[in-house]
C-alpha positions as CSV (number, residue, x, y, z in Angstrom):
1,M,-76.7,-105.1,31.7
2,C,-80.3,-106.0,32.4
3,R,-81.4,-109.6,32.2
4,I,-85.0,-109.7,31.0
5,S,-86.0,-113.0,29.7
6,S,-88.7,-113.8,27.1
7,R,-91.3,-116.4,27.9
8,A,-92.0,-119.1,25.4
9,G,-95.6,-120.2,24.9
10,H,-97.0,-123.7,25.0
11,T,-96.4,-124.1,21.3
12,V,-93.5,-123.2,19.0
13,I,-95.1,-119.8,18.8
14,S,-93.3,-117.5,21.3
15,Y,-94.0,-114.1,22.5
16,I,-92.5,-111.3,24.5
17,K,-94.5,-110.2,27.6
18,D,-94.3,-107.1,29.7
19,T,-92.5,-105.0,27.1
20,A,-95.0,-102.3,26.5
21,D,-92.4,-99.7,27.4
22,A,-90.3,-100.9,24.5
23,I,-92.9,-101.4,21.8
24,G,-95.8,-99.3,22.9
25,Q,-98.4,-102.1,23.1
26,G,-99.1,-105.4,24.8
27,D,-98.1,-108.9,23.9
28,E,-96.8,-109.5,20.4
29,K,-96.8,-112.9,18.7
30,E,-94.7,-114.0,15.7
31,K,-94.9,-117.3,13.7
32,R,-92.1,-116.5,11.2
33,S,-88.7,-118.0,11.4
34,Q,-87.2,-114.6,10.6
35,P,-86.3,-112.1,13.4
36,Y,-88.4,-109.1,14.2
37,I,-86.8,-106.1,15.8
38,F,-87.9,-103.7,18.5
39,Q,-86.2,-100.3,18.2
40,S,-85.0,-98.3,21.2
41,I,-84.6,-94.5,21.4
42,L,-81.7,-93.5,23.5
43,G,-81.1,-89.9,24.4
44,G,-79.8,-87.8,27.3
45,N,-79.7,-90.2,30.2
46,M,-82.2,-92.5,28.6
47,L,-82.2,-96.2,29.0
48,K,-84.5,-98.6,27.0
49,H,-84.5,-102.1,25.7
50,T,-84.0,-103.5,22.3
51,L,-85.4,-107.0,22.3
52,V,-85.0,-109.4,19.3
53,L,-86.9,-112.7,19.2
54,I,-85.9,-115.3,16.7
55,I,-87.5,-118.7,16.1
56,L,-85.4,-121.1,14.1
57,S,-88.1,-123.6,13.1
58,L,-86.1,-126.6,12.2
59,I,-84.4,-127.1,15.5
60,V,-86.8,-124.9,17.5
61,L,-84.2,-122.5,18.9
62,L,-85.3,-119.3,20.6
63,Y,-82.8,-116.5,20.7
64,S,-83.9,-113.6,22.8
65,I,-81.7,-110.6,22.7
66,D,-82.0,-108.0,25.4
67,N,-79.9,-104.9,25.2
68,S,-79.5,-102.2,27.9
69,A,-77.6,-99.0,27.3
70,I,-77.6,-95.5,28.4
71,S,-76.5,-92.6,26.1
72,K,-75.1,-89.7,28.0
73,V,-74.8,-86.2,26.6
74,S,-73.2,-83.2,28.2
75,P,-74.0,-82.9,32.0
76,G,-77.4,-81.6,32.8
77,S,-78.5,-81.4,29.2
78,Q,-81.1,-83.2,27.1
79,S,-80.6,-84.4,23.6
80,D,-82.7,-82.8,20.8
81,D,-81.4,-85.4,18.4
82,P,-81.5,-88.7,20.3
83,V,-79.4,-91.6,19.1
84,K,-81.5,-94.3,17.5
85,Q,-80.0,-97.8,18.0
86,T,-81.3,-101.0,16.6
87,L,-79.6,-104.3,17.4
88,T,-80.0,-106.8,14.5
89,V,-78.9,-110.4,14.9
90,Q,-78.2,-112.7,12.0
91,I,-78.4,-116.5,12.4
92,T,-76.4,-118.9,10.3
93,T,-76.7,-122.6,10.6
94,L,-73.4,-124.1,9.3
95,P,-73.0,-127.5,7.5
96,S,-71.0,-128.7,10.5
97,G,-74.1,-128.3,12.7
98,Q,-72.7,-125.3,14.5
99,I,-74.6,-122.0,14.8
100,R,-73.2,-118.6,14.3
101,L,-74.8,-115.5,15.9
102,S,-73.7,-112.2,14.6
103,W,-74.8,-108.6,15.3
104,N,-74.1,-105.0,14.6
105,A,-72.0,-102.8,16.9
106,M,-73.9,-100.9,19.6
107,T,-72.8,-97.4,20.6
108,G,-71.3,-97.4,24.1
109,A,-71.0,-101.2,24.4
110,T,-68.0,-102.4,26.4
111,G,-68.7,-106.1,25.8
112,Y,-71.3,-108.6,24.8
113,N,-72.6,-111.6,26.7
114,I,-74.4,-114.7,25.5
115,Y,-76.6,-116.7,27.9
116,Q,-78.7,-119.9,27.7
117,C,-81.3,-121.7,29.6
118,N,-82.5,-125.3,29.1
119,S,-86.2,-125.0,28.8
120,A,-89.0,-122.6,28.1
121,E,-90.3,-123.1,31.6
122,N,-87.1,-121.6,33.0
123,C,-87.0,-118.6,30.7
124,S,-88.8,-116.3,33.1
125,S,-86.4,-117.1,36.0
126,P,-82.9,-116.0,36.9
127,S,-81.5,-119.4,35.9
128,W,-79.8,-118.2,32.7
129,L,-76.3,-119.6,32.3
130,L,-73.6,-117.4,30.9
131,I,-72.0,-119.1,27.9
132,V,-69.4,-116.5,27.0
133,A,-68.5,-112.9,27.7
134,L,-67.0,-111.2,24.7
135,P,-65.1,-107.9,24.2
136,S,-66.7,-105.0,22.4
137,S,-64.7,-105.8,19.3
138,S,-66.5,-109.2,18.9
139,L,-69.6,-109.0,16.8
140,S,-70.2,-112.7,16.3
141,Y,-70.0,-116.0,18.1
142,Q,-69.9,-119.5,16.7
143,F,-70.7,-122.6,18.7
144,T,-72.1,-126.1,18.7
145,P,-75.5,-126.5,20.5
146,T,-75.4,-129.1,23.2
147,S,-79.0,-130.0,22.6
148,S,-81.5,-129.7,19.8
149,K,-83.5,-127.3,21.9
150,R,-81.9,-124.4,23.7
151,F,-83.0,-120.9,24.6
152,Y,-80.5,-118.0,24.3
153,Y,-80.2,-114.3,24.7
154,V,-77.5,-111.7,24.3
155,T,-76.8,-108.6,26.3
156,Y,-74.3,-105.8,26.0
157,D,-72.6,-103.9,28.8
158,S,-72.3,-100.2,28.7
159,A,-69.8,-98.0,30.6
160,L,-72.3,-95.2,30.5
161,L,-74.5,-96.7,33.2
162,P,-73.7,-95.4,36.6
163,P,-71.4,-98.0,38.3
164,H,-73.3,-100.9,39.9
165,F,-76.7,-99.8,38.7
166,V,-79.2,-102.1,37.1
167,E,-82.4,-101.4,35.3
168,V,-85.7,-102.2,36.9
169,D,-88.1,-102.6,34.0
170,G,-91.5,-101.1,34.7
171,G,-94.5,-103.3,35.4
172,T,-97.5,-103.9,37.7
173,F,-97.6,-105.7,41.0
174,N,-100.1,-106.0,43.9
175,N,-99.1,-104.4,47.1
176,G,-101.5,-106.5,49.1
177,Y,-104.4,-104.1,48.6
178,A,-104.4,-103.0,45.0
179,D,-102.4,-103.1,41.8
180,M,-99.5,-100.7,41.5
181,T,-98.0,-99.8,38.2
182,I,-94.4,-98.6,38.3
183,S,-92.4,-97.0,35.5
184,S,-88.9,-98.2,34.6
185,F,-86.0,-96.8,36.6
186,I,-82.4,-97.7,37.5
187,M,-81.3,-98.8,41.0
188,D,-78.0,-99.3,42.7
189,K,-77.6,-103.1,43.1
190,Y,-75.7,-102.3,46.4
191,E,-76.5,-100.4,49.5
192,M,-74.6,-97.1,49.8
193,T,-71.2,-97.9,51.2
194,Q,-69.4,-95.9,53.8
195,S,-66.6,-95.0,51.4
196,S,-69.0,-93.8,48.8
197,Y,-70.9,-91.7,51.3
198,Q,-67.7,-90.2,52.6
199,A,-66.5,-89.3,49.1
200,V,-69.6,-87.1,48.6
201,M,-70.3,-85.8,52.2
202,G,-66.7,-85.6,53.5
203,V,-67.5,-87.7,56.6
204,N,-68.3,-91.3,57.5
205,P,-70.9,-91.3,60.3
206,A,-70.7,-95.1,60.9
207,N,-69.0,-96.3,64.0
208,S,-69.1,-99.1,66.5
209,Y,-71.5,-101.4,64.5
210,G,-69.2,-102.3,61.6
211,V,-66.8,-99.9,60.0
212,G,-65.2,-100.4,56.5
213,A,-65.1,-99.1,53.0
214,N,-67.4,-101.7,51.6
215,K,-69.9,-101.8,54.5
216,P,-73.1,-100.0,54.2
217,V,-73.3,-96.5,55.7
218,Y,-75.6,-96.1,58.8
219,F,-76.3,-93.4,61.4
220,V,-77.8,-91.4,58.5
221,S,-81.1,-89.6,58.8
222,W,-83.7,-89.2,56.0
223,F,-82.4,-85.6,55.7
224,N,-78.8,-86.9,55.3
225,A,-80.0,-89.2,52.5
226,I,-81.8,-86.3,50.7
227,E,-78.7,-84.1,51.0
228,F,-76.4,-86.9,49.7
229,C,-78.6,-87.5,46.7
230,N,-78.4,-83.8,45.7
231,R,-74.7,-83.5,46.3
232,R,-73.8,-86.6,44.3
233,S,-76.0,-85.3,41.5
234,M,-74.2,-82.0,41.5
235,Q,-70.8,-83.7,41.5
236,E,-71.8,-85.7,38.4
237,G,-73.4,-82.7,36.5
238,L,-77.0,-84.0,36.9
239,N,-80.1,-82.1,37.8
240,P,-80.8,-82.6,41.6
241,C,-84.2,-84.0,42.4
242,Y,-84.7,-82.2,45.8
243,T,-85.5,-78.6,46.5
244,Y,-85.8,-77.0,49.9
245,Y,-88.7,-74.5,49.8
246,G,-87.5,-71.2,48.5
247,C,-83.8,-72.1,48.6
248,G,-83.1,-74.1,45.5
249,T,-81.4,-77.5,45.1
250,N,-77.9,-76.7,46.5
251,P,-77.8,-77.8,50.2
252,D,-75.2,-75.1,50.8
253,N,-78.0,-72.6,50.4
254,W,-80.5,-74.2,52.7
255,P,-81.1,-72.5,56.0
256,S,-79.0,-73.4,59.0
257,G,-80.5,-76.2,61.1
258,W,-82.8,-77.3,58.3
259,N,-81.9,-81.0,59.0
260,T,-82.5,-80.9,62.8
261,N,-86.2,-80.5,62.9
262,D,-88.5,-83.3,61.7
263,N,-91.2,-80.7,60.6
264,N,-88.8,-79.3,58.0
265,Q,-89.4,-82.4,55.9
266,S,-92.5,-80.6,54.6
267,N,-90.1,-78.1,52.9
268,I,-88.5,-80.8,50.8
269,E,-90.0,-81.2,47.4
270,C,-89.0,-83.7,44.7
271,N,-88.8,-83.0,41.0
272,W,-89.9,-86.4,39.7
273,I,-88.6,-85.8,36.2
274,A,-85.1,-84.7,37.1
275,N,-82.2,-86.9,36.1
276,G,-80.4,-86.9,39.4
277,Y,-80.2,-89.4,42.2
278,R,-83.0,-89.8,44.6
279,L,-84.5,-92.2,47.1
280,P,-86.9,-94.8,45.8
281,T,-90.6,-94.5,46.6
282,A,-92.0,-97.2,48.8
283,M,-93.7,-98.9,45.9
284,E,-90.6,-98.7,43.7
285,W,-88.6,-100.2,46.5
286,I,-91.1,-103.1,47.0
287,F,-91.4,-103.7,43.3
288,A,-87.6,-104.0,42.9
289,A,-87.2,-106.1,46.1
290,R,-89.7,-108.6,44.8
291,G,-87.7,-109.0,41.6
292,G,-89.7,-106.7,39.4
293,N,-91.2,-108.5,36.4
294,L,-89.1,-111.5,37.1
295,S,-90.5,-111.9,40.6
296,H,-91.1,-115.4,42.0
297,D,-93.1,-113.9,44.9
298,Y,-90.5,-114.8,47.5
299,P,-91.2,-113.4,51.0
300,F,-87.6,-112.2,51.1
301,S,-85.7,-110.4,48.3
302,G,-84.6,-113.4,46.2
303,S,-85.5,-116.4,48.3
304,D,-87.9,-118.2,50.5
305,N,-85.1,-118.6,53.0
306,A,-83.8,-115.5,54.7
307,D,-80.4,-117.0,55.3
308,D,-79.8,-117.2,51.6
309,V,-80.2,-113.5,51.0
310,A,-80.1,-111.6,54.3
311,W,-77.9,-110.8,57.3
312,W,-80.4,-110.9,60.2
313,G,-80.9,-111.8,63.8
314,Y,-77.7,-111.2,65.7
315,Y,-79.8,-110.4,68.9
316,V,-82.4,-113.2,68.3
317,G,-80.3,-116.2,67.1
318,G,-80.2,-115.5,63.4
319,D,-77.4,-115.9,60.9
320,S,-75.6,-112.6,61.4
321,D,-72.7,-111.9,63.7
322,F,-72.4,-108.4,65.3
323,G,-72.7,-105.4,63.1
324,C,-73.3,-104.8,59.5
325,H,-71.6,-106.8,56.7
326,D,-69.8,-105.9,53.5
327,I,-72.3,-105.4,50.7
328,G,-73.0,-108.1,48.1
329,L,-72.0,-111.2,50.0
330,K,-75.4,-112.9,50.0
331,T,-77.3,-114.2,47.0
332,P,-78.9,-111.4,44.9
333,N,-82.6,-111.3,43.9
334,E,-84.1,-111.9,40.5
335,L,-82.8,-108.6,39.2
336,G,-79.3,-109.0,40.5
337,I,-79.8,-106.6,43.4
338,Y,-78.2,-107.4,46.8
339,D,-79.1,-107.0,50.4
340,M,-82.7,-105.7,49.9
341,S,-83.5,-108.0,52.8
342,G,-81.2,-107.7,55.8
343,N,-77.9,-106.0,56.5
344,V,-79.3,-102.5,57.0
345,Y,-82.7,-101.0,56.4
346,E,-83.0,-98.5,53.6
347,W,-84.8,-95.1,53.6
348,V,-87.5,-94.4,51.0
349,W,-89.1,-91.2,50.0
350,D,-92.6,-91.9,51.5
351,L,-94.1,-90.5,54.6
352,Y,-95.5,-93.3,56.7
353,G,-99.2,-94.1,56.2
354,D,-101.6,-96.6,54.8
355,Y,-100.6,-98.3,51.6
356,P,-102.7,-97.4,48.5
357,T,-105.9,-99.4,48.4
358,T,-106.9,-98.5,44.8
359,P,-104.9,-99.0,41.6
360,Q,-102.3,-96.3,41.1
361,T,-99.4,-95.5,38.8
362,N,-96.2,-94.3,40.4
363,P,-97.6,-93.4,43.8
364,H,-95.4,-91.1,46.0
365,G,-96.9,-91.9,49.4
366,P,-99.1,-89.9,51.7
367,E,-99.1,-86.1,51.3
368,T,-99.1,-85.3,55.0
369,G,-97.2,-86.5,58.0
370,V,-93.8,-86.2,59.7
371,I,-92.2,-89.6,59.9
372,H,-90.7,-91.5,57.0
373,E,-90.4,-95.1,56.1
374,F,-87.5,-97.5,55.8
375,H,-87.6,-101.0,54.4
376,G,-85.7,-104.3,54.3
377,G,-84.7,-105.4,57.8
378,C,-81.3,-105.4,59.3
379,W,-78.5,-107.5,60.8
380,G,-79.8,-107.3,64.4
381,W,-83.4,-108.4,64.4
382,F,-86.1,-110.8,63.2
383,S,-86.2,-112.4,59.8
384,D,-89.8,-111.4,59.5
385,W,-88.7,-107.8,59.4
386,C,-86.7,-108.6,56.2
387,N,-89.9,-109.4,54.4
388,V,-90.2,-107.4,51.2
389,F,-93.5,-105.8,52.4
390,Y,-92.4,-105.0,55.9
391,R,-91.5,-101.4,56.9
392,R,-90.6,-99.3,59.9
393,Y,-90.5,-95.6,60.3
394,N,-88.8,-92.7,62.1
395,G,-88.4,-88.9,62.1
396,A,-86.5,-87.4,59.3
397,S,-83.8,-85.9,61.5
398,D,-82.9,-89.1,63.5
399,T,-79.3,-90.0,63.1
400,T,-79.1,-92.5,65.9
401,M,-80.2,-95.7,64.0
402,Q,-77.3,-98.1,63.6
403,G,-79.4,-100.3,61.2
404,V,-80.6,-97.8,58.6
405,G,-78.8,-96.9,55.4
406,I,-79.4,-95.7,51.8
407,R,-80.0,-97.1,48.3
408,L,-80.2,-94.8,45.3
409,V,-82.3,-94.8,42.2
410,R,-82.5,-92.6,39.1
411,N,-85.2,-92.0,36.5
412,L,-85.1,-93.3,33.0
413,Q,-85.1,-90.2,30.8
């Protein structure tokens, strides 16, 4: 489920912003009181939006329907006949004053959710209030508005998304030097846990700084993260993203000792169109940490106050006690993603170097170098290090860092 809110204009005319990926063009405006529909094409491991904006002129109600789903075909394959899904919502105003919303069934839906906010000014913020969560068998909902002016949207949940993943809708942000345009992707809303890492790799490297099934894994190198991505992709029948030069994508076939020499990082190549798991790029990471298109420009991921969203500062008088903490205990950011500030740092794909200073689309970082970046801050040190733009770096083979872990992403196909 992805919460993408529409933004109402200064008049009763409303428009959807930042949905070029769904409709193939910029802002669209609509004065009619009838719904207009955006159609989503879902195929393979594709994930897109279907947004429906309705203006009910008499009582000035805005209903914004945002649907997120992923249609999965046989592992490792791509669909030649993608499933076309259009969510259509009907509105009925009843003599009693109640309103009934009804919609068609969506393939893969496990439930539907109706949210509201109280004013147009709040529609771009994560202040939506869940009214009701409905089972997949429910295709309508009848209720009495608590005000003559309310703003609503509906989502559906899909069991076909990887567990705990959320969509990060593509958009543009400024990295402090230039505008970066990022395509849509999906990201795990939690840091990789020790239990999940062990399930794939057969070992839990974490020790002495917090050990538990729901604590983030640490003592993992950049090489370990790359290997984990490929092995999990293989387990789930996906196409791995990473290839070791001349040795394919299966780490079992990579040369002995490949992960012990930092210079071997130059032998790792990424297939950026593969459907498997991978590390985010630095710009993807920052974009998501800032809240994507819903960003409030907070210095920390989801707040002006580090204590709200981050475990930090055990050694310097911060809010953390010793060691890493279970995932997801602090407040999430605007996209519903947890712990992107604090707890443990997170490896990204990029080699360390200067941030791009000219506008770019989906940059992958410097082409040369040896050391790789990690972002987000950790439980031990300063809150400033939890800033969404702050980064540190180390060699690709280093497994000695008790405050560095992993967060995964996948492409939208």
